C-alpha positions in Angstrom: 2.5 -12.0 12.8 1.6 -8.4 11.9 -0.3 -6.2 14.3 -3.9 -5.2 13.7 -4.2 -1.6 12.6 -4.6 0.9 15.5 -7.4 2.6 13.7 -10.0 1.7 11.0 -9.0 4.5 8.5 -7.3 3.7 5.2 -3.9 5.3 5.2 -4.4 6.5 1.6 -8.0 7.8 1.4 -8.6 8.2 5.1 -12.1 6.5 4.8 -13.3 4.4 7.7 -13.5 0.9 6.1 -12.3 -2.7 6.5 -8.5 -2.7 6.0 -6.0 -5.0 4.3 -2.2 -5.0 4.8 0.0 -3.7 1.9 3.7 -4.5 1.9 5.5 -1.4 0.8 8.1 -3.6 -0.8 6.0 -6.4 -2.4 6.7 -9.9 -1.0 7.3 -11.2 -4.6 10.7 -9.3 -4.7 11.9 -10.1 -1.2 14.1 -13.0 -2.4 15.9 -11.0 -5.0 19.6 -10.3 -4.1 19.2 -6.6 -4.7 16.6 -6.3 -1.9 18.2 -8.8 0.5 21.4 -6.8 0.2 20.0 -3.3 0.7 17.1 -3.9 3.1 16.8 -5.6 6.5 14.0 -8.2 7.1 12.2 -5.5 9.2 12.3 -3.0 6.3 11.0 -5.7 3.9 8.1 -6.4 6.2 7.0 -2.7 6.6 3.6 -1.9 5.2 0.5 0.2 5.4 -3.2 -0.6 6.1 -5.4 0.2 3.1 -9.0 -0.3 2.3 -9.7 -2.9 -0.4 -10.4 -0.4 -3.2 -7.2 1.5 -2.5 -5.1 -1.7 -2.2 -6.5 -3.0 -5.5 -5.8 0.4 -7.2 -2.2 0.4 -6.1 -1.6 -3.1 -7.7 -3.6 -2.3 -10.8 -1.5 0.9 -11.5 2.0 -0.5 -10.8 3.8 -3.8 -11.0 5.7 -5.3 -8.1 9.1 -4.0 -9.2 7.9 -0.5 -9.7 6.2 -0.6 -6.3 9.5 -1.8 -4.7 11.7 0.7 -6.4 9.6 3.9 -6.8 6.6 3.6 -4.5 8.0 2.0 -1.4 6.6 4.6 1.1 3.2 6.0 1.9 4.4 9.4 0.8 5.5 8.1 -2.6 2.1 6.4 -3.1 0.3 9.6 -2.2 2.4 11.8 -4.5 1.8 9.5 -7.5 -0.6 11.4 -9.8 -2.6 8.2 -10.7 -3.1 7.4 -7.0 -3.9 11.0 -6.2 -6.8 10.9 -8.8 -7.9 7.6 -7.3 -7.9 9.1 -3.8 -10.1 12.1 -4.9 -12.5 9.7 -6.5 -12.7 7.0 -3.8 -13.3 9.6 -1.0 -16.7 10.3 -2.7 -17.7 6.7 -2.8 -19.8 4.8 -0.2 -17.9 2.4 2.0 -18.9 -1.2 1.3 -18.3 -3.7 4.1 -16.6 -7.0 3.3 
């Protein structure tokens, strides 16, 4: 069972909003031999807490394999130009509660 986030801020946009857990290596690829061979179970379970709009944006912009191979860290997500433009935009939006 994963721990609740220590704070209420999205790790991408830093807005104070309800959060959802994002696996940095998507669960859909955990069974593939490549990932079982190169990552421990603990590494496969690592993730970040994102607000719903940021979590949705991550999955709309990248498929599971691309997330697992290229965007498997918070730093990689933040450095992606598509996500950077989303972060600039979302910071200007009102927070909607779930």
